[in-house]
Structures are given as C-alpha cells and as structure tokens.
C-alpha positions in Angstrom: 175.3 121.1 120.1 174.9 117.5 119.0 177.1 115.4 121.2 175.7 112.0 120.2 177.8 109.0 120.1 178.7 107.4 116.8 176.7 104.2 116.0 178.3 101.1 117.4 179.0 98.6 114.7 179.2 94.9 115.7 182.7 93.6 115.6 183.4 91.8 112.3 184.6 88.2 112.9 186.1 86.1 110.2 185.0 82.5 109.6 188.3 81.4 111.2 187.6 83.4 114.3 184.1 82.0 114.6 185.5 78.4 114.2 188.2 79.1 116.9 185.6 80.4 119.3 183.3 77.5 118.7 186.1 75.1 119.2 187.0 76.8 122.5 183.4 76.6 123.7 183.2 72.9 122.8 186.5 72.2 124.4 185.4 74.0 127.6 182.1 72.1 127.7 183.9 68.7 127.2 186.5 69.3 129.8 183.9 70.6 132.2 181.7 67.6 131.7 184.7 65.3 132.2 185.7 67.1 135.4 182.1 66.7 136.8 182.1 63.0 135.9 185.5 62.4 137.5 184.5 64.3 140.7 181.2 62.3 140.9 183.1 59.0 140.5 185.6 60.0 143.1 182.8 60.9 145.6 180.9 57.7 144.9 184.1 55.7 145.5 184.8 57.6 148.7 181.5 56.5 150.2 182.4 52.8 149.7 183.8 50.5 152.3 187.0 50.1 150.2 188.0 53.8 150.6 190.3 54.6 153.5 188.7 56.3 156.5 190.4 59.7 155.9 189.0 59.7 152.3 185.5 58.8 153.6 185.6 61.6 156.1 186.8 64.1 153.5 184.1 63.1 151.0 181.5 63.4 153.8 182.7 66.9 154.6 182.7 68.0 151.0 179.3 66.5 150.4 178.0 68.2 153.6 179.2 71.6 152.3 176.9 71.2 149.2 173.9 69.8 151.0 174.6 66.1 150.5 173.8 65.7 146.8 176.0 62.6 146.4 174.5 60.9 149.5 171.0 61.7 148.1 172.1 60.2 144.7 173.3 57.0 146.5 170.1 56.7 148.4 168.0 57.2 145.3 170.0 54.5 143.4 169.9 52.1 146.4 166.1 52.3 146.4 
C-alpha cells in the first residue's frame, strides 16, 4: 500500500501577478515608512513647549510604554 502524497508543484504566477505582488509590497513599505515618520514627528512635537499639556502627558505615557525611545532620541540629539 503506497499512500504517498502527490508532489507539490509551486504555484504558477504570471508576470502580471508578480508585478501586482511587488507593487503591493512596495506600497506597504512606503505607507509604513510614512506612518513611522509621521508618528515620530508627532512625538517630537509633543515634547516641545508649544504642545498643550494634555498632549505632552499623552506623549509621555506613550513613550513610557515603549521604554522612552523618543526621549532617548531627543537627549542624543541635544548632546
């Protein structure tokens, strides 16, 4: 009794499908990078004196949840 599984052939993808997948990956990477940049700019602004107190407190709490990476960046840039 030979109950072996049939060989698994890789799924054939057309050039169009490959291009669509590549475009999807590039789009995800670009939007992800933009989101990180916007979040960093928001957090850096929140630490300034111009930000309202509620925003400073919120930014401090968010930064504390991740181990103060933004505060460490500000200290490194300030020298």
